C-alpha positions in Angstrom: -61.9 -72.8 -52.3 -62.7 -71.2 -49.0 -60.5 -68.7 -47.3 -59.6 -68.7 -43.7 -59.7 -65.6 -41.9 -55.9 -66.3 -40.5 -54.1 -66.8 -43.7 -53.7 -63.9 -46.1 -53.0 -64.5 -49.8 -49.6 -63.6 -51.1 -51.1 -60.4 -52.9 -52.5 -59.2 -49.5 -49.4 -60.0 -47.8 -47.4 -57.6 -50.3 -50.2 -54.8 -49.7 -49.5 -55.1 -46.0 -45.9 -54.9 -46.5 -46.1 -51.8 -48.9 -48.4 -50.1 -46.3 -45.8 -50.6 -43.6 -42.9 -49.2 -45.9 -45.2 -46.2 -46.8 -45.9 -45.6 -43.0 -42.1 -45.8 -42.2 -41.4 -43.3 -45.1 -43.9 -41.0 -43.7 -42.5 -41.1 -40.3 -39.0 -40.6 -41.5 -40.1 -37.7 -43.6 -41.9 -36.1 -40.6 -38.8 -36.6 -38.4 -36.6 -34.8 -40.9 -39.1 -32.0 -41.2 -39.1 -31.6 -37.4 -35.3 -31.5 -37.1 -35.2 -29.1 -40.0 -37.9 -26.9 -38.5 -36.1 -27.0 -35.0 -32.8 -26.0 -36.7 -34.6 -23.0 -38.5 -36.2 -22.0 -35.2 -32.9 -22.0 -33.2 -31.4 -20.0 -36.1 -34.1 -17.5 -36.1 -33.8 -17.2 -32.3 -30.0 -17.0 -32.3 -29.9 -14.3 -34.9 -32.7 -12.3 -33.1 -30.5 -12.6 -29.8 -27.4 -11.4 -32.0 -29.4 -8.4 -33.2 -30.7 -7.4 -29.9 -27.3 -7.7 -28.4 -26.0 -5.4 -31.2 -28.8 -2.9 -30.9 -28.5 -2.7 -27.4 -24.7 -2.0 -27.5 -25.2 0.6 -30.4 -28.0 2.4 -28.3 -25.5 2.3 -25.0 -22.5 3.7 -27.3 -24.9 6.4 -28.7 -26.0 7.5 -25.2 -22.4 7.9 -24.3 -21.3 9.8 -27.2 -24.1 10.8 -29.6 -22.1 9.8 -32.9 -23.8 7.4 -35.2 -20.6 6.3 -36.7 -19.4 5.1 -33.4 -22.6 3.4 -32.6 -22.6 1.7 -36.1 -19.0 0.3 -35.4 -20.0 -0.8 -31.9 -23.0 -2.7 -33.4 -20.9 -4.4 -36.1 -18.1 -5.3 -33.3 -21.0 -6.9 -31.4 -22.2 -9.0 -34.2 -18.6 -10.0 -35.3 -17.9 -11.1 -31.8 -20.8 -13.6 -32.0 -20.0 -14.8 -35.2 -17.9 -18.4 -35.0 -16.5 -17.6 -38.3 -15.2 -14.2 -37.3 -13.7 -15.7 -34.3 -11.9 -18.4 -36.4 -10.9 -15.7 -38.9 -9.3 -13.6 -36.1 -6.9 -16.4 -35.1 -3.3 -15.8 -36.3 -2.3 -17.7 -39.6 0.5 -20.0 -38.5 3.6 -20.7 -40.9 4.4 -24.5 -41.0 6.5 -26.9 -42.6 5.5 -30.3 -44.2 6.8 -33.4 -42.6 10.5 -33.3 -43.0 12.5 -36.5 -43.1 16.3 -37.1 -42.2 17.6 -40.0 -43.9 19.3 -42.3 -41.6 20.9 -45.9 -41.3 18.6 -48.8 -40.2 18.3 -48.4 -36.3 20.1 -45.1 -36.2 17.0 -42.6 -35.7 15.9 -44.0 -32.2 19.5 -43.8 -30.9 19.9 -40.0 -32.4 16.6 -38.9 -31.0 17.5 -40.4 -27.5 21.0 -38.7 -27.7 19.0 -35.4 -28.7 16.5 -35.8 -25.9 19.2 -36.4 -23.3 21.6 -33.6 -24.3 20.0 -30.8 -26.1 19.2 -27.5 -24.7 16.8 -24.9 -26.1 17.3 -21.4 -24.3 14.1 -19.8 -25.7 11.7 -22.6 -25.2 8.8 -22.7 -22.8 8.5 -26.4 -22.6 10.4 -29.4 -23.8 8.5 -32.6 -24.0 10.5 -35.9 -24.4 7.6 -38.3 -25.1 8.3 -40.2 -28.3 10.7 -38.0 -29.6 11.4 -34.3 -28.8 8.8 -31.6 -29.0 10.1 -28.0 -28.0 7.4 -25.4 -27.2 8.1 -21.6 -27.8 6.0 -18.6 -27.1 5.3 -18.4 -30.8 5.6 -21.7 -32.2 7.3 -25.3 -31.7 9.7 -27.9 -33.3 9.3 -31.4 -33.3 11.9 -34.4 -34.0 11.0 -38.0 -33.4 12.3 -41.3 -35.0 10.0 -43.1 -37.6 8.8 -46.6 -36.5 8.4 -47.7 -40.0 11.3 -46.3 -41.8 14.9 -45.3 -41.0 14.2 -41.6 -40.9 13.9 -38.9 -38.3 10.7 -36.9 -38.8 10.9 -33.1 -38.2 7.9 -30.8 -38.1 8.1 -27.0 -37.6 5.3 -24.2 -36.8 5.4 -20.7 -35.7 3.3 -17.5 -35.8 5.5 -16.0 -38.5 8.5 -16.8 -40.9 11.1 -15.2 -38.8 10.2 -17.3 -35.8 9.8 -20.4 -38.0 13.6 -19.8 -39.1 14.6 -19.2 -35.6 13.2 -22.5 -34.3 14.6 -24.3 -37.3 18.1 -22.8 -36.5 17.9 -24.0 -32.8 17.0 -27.5 -34.1 20.2 -27.3 -36.5 22.3 -26.4 -33.7 21.4 -29.4 -31.5 21.2 -31.8 -34.3 24.5 -30.9 -35.7 25.9 -31.2 -32.1 24.7 -34.8 -31.6 25.7 -35.8 -35.5 28.1 -33.4 -37.1 27.6 -33.1 -40.9 24.0 -34.2 -40.7 22.1 -33.5 -43.9 19.0 -31.5 -42.9 16.2 -31.0 -45.4 15.9 -27.4 -44.7 
């Protein structure tokens, strides 16, 4: 049996397929290595930049007042200012409630929230948003009341900078909710 040059035997086709897969695997590995090397280089340059900034800040502080403790504190503050984790940790911890539900009769939640949005006043609020319910913004937190679209409940959420502010915001909502529906059972 003679072999024609245009036809490959099944074993040869398998070998060609394996070579293609091997080349693709090598290309993928080289790509991953290049990405890792770029990431390492970026991190190294970023750290060098942070170190340079910190040493410059410390040197300037030492020139103004030759105190090594002050210079070290300035360097530490400079490094902390560049650290994204430190920036995140410097944000205040807010106090919040889980989703609170006020059970209502079928069809009642939307009517109550609409009356609430029409008549409620919040003296300490910086902004009252009446889209899809009622969100009241305060300088130190917010309160939210909206009708659920799936169950007959009014959904409440509260968040504030501290427990006292949270209690004050909840009391504001207690005041306006009991005004539109006296005797309403609040979950807080």
